[in-house]
N, C-alpha and C positions, 0 to 999 in steps of 0.2 A: 368235205371234198380230204382224199389226200393228201395231206400235207409229208413234207418233206421232211425225213427226221433228222436229226443233229447226230453225226458224226465224234468219233471218238478225235480226238487233238483238236476239235472245232471249242476253240477260248468260252461260248456264251455257257455250253453246259455244267463250267464251274462256275456259272452266277446264280444268286442264291436270289429263290421269287419270293413276289412281294405278295402278303396275307392277298384275299377276293373279299374286298368291303358288299357289304349287301345289295347294296345299291347298281352293282356290278354282275350279279348274277344273270339278269335278262340280256345284257348283252356277250354272256359266256354260254350261252344255249349250246352255241353255232363253235364253239373251242371242244368243247362236250363233241360233238356229232362230225369234230377231224377228228379227236382221239379217238375216236369207234370207228371210223369210215379207214383214218391208217393201220393203227391197230390190226383188222381184219385184214388190211391187203398186205400186213407184212405176216399176218399166224398164213395166208396163201402161197404167198412167198418162199418163206424161211419151218414150214412146220410148227411155225411153237409165236410166244406170245399170249400173256393170260392179260398183264397189265401196261400201264403207259403214264407217261407224267408231263403235263403242261410243256415243263421246260423242253423236253426232247423234241418238241416241233414249234421249239423257241415262243411262245408262250411260257412268259414269268409269271407264271400265278403258281396262289399254295391250290393245287386239282393235280390228284391222279383217280384214271378212270377207269376200271377192273373192269374185264365181260371174262368168265368164265363159265357157270349158270349162266345167269342174268347177270344184266349193267348195271356196279354202283360207280358212283362220282362222289371222291373224299375231297369236300369242302376244306384247306387250310384243318388238314388231318394234324392228327398233335399224338403221338408214340409214349405210350412207358412203360418201363420191362419190371414183371413184377418177380425176378428174381434172378440171377445171375448164369446160369444154366445156358450152355448155348450149344449151340451146333457147326461141325463145319461142310460147306456145302459147293458144289461145282456152281456159280451164278456166270446165267447169259445175262447179254444186256441187244436193248435191238439199237443201241447209240456203234454196236461194235459185235455183228455176227462175227458169227466163226470164233467167235474167242470164247473160254472161259477159264475163268477165276478163279481161285480157291477161296474161300471166305471166310470168315465163321460172323455169327448172328445167333445172337438172341435164340433159342427154342420160344420162348412164349414173349402174346406182347398182345395189350392191350391201346383198339387207333381207335383216340374219340376224333372228331370230325361233323363236317355239317353237312346236307342233300343239299339234292338241291332247290328244293322252298328254303332254303339257309334253317333247318330246324337240325336244331343237335340228336346226334345218334353219338355210339359209343359196340365196338367190335374183341371181341377176347378173341383169338388167333393162335397158334397154336403151327409147328412144323411148319410146311412147306409152302402155307402160307403168312406164317409169321415173316418169315425170310422175303416174299413177296415183298407186302409191305415197306416192310424194311430195304427196301430198295431200291423200290417206288420213295421213298420217302426221301432219301440220301440225295435225289437226281432231284428234287425240291431246295437244297440246303448245298446246290453245285459239290455236288460227290461220286465219284464214279466205282465200280467193285473194283477196279485197279490200284482208288487209292487203298479199298481196303486189306491188298492182299495178305497171306500169312505171309509169305513172304517172298523173296527174289523172283524164287522159281516157279512160284503159282499158275502161272498163266501156261491155256492150254490151247491148241487150235484144232475145231470137232475136226472129226474127219465122214 
């Protein structure tokens, strides 16, 4: 089911999400389907959207859904940064369509997470995928890209 995406200014976006317990996996399958449907609907409407975090649809659990080539569900992700090399990017977000924010992100990261079978996984990411997962991970902690703007002139409207 397509869910409403919480928009910039909604105080719930600043809420820290709770870890998923193993016993909750079966009940969260519907949430994952909703994340998928909501991402695809957004993509059709705006021509963008690669991943979405559960808090963006009002579910305050530590879940990220990414769908690029194939769907990947990140449960209870933990990010680690291998070095201090940063990159500056224009970040966009489903919670504020039409707005770009210039932010600094780590160029490389490792993400450890559980899959839908609650098995441990790890991915090493670089470049745009590293940036994407850092953005979504921030949502789990109640942090928006607007809060990471490099300065007070780092906001841009898409044309």
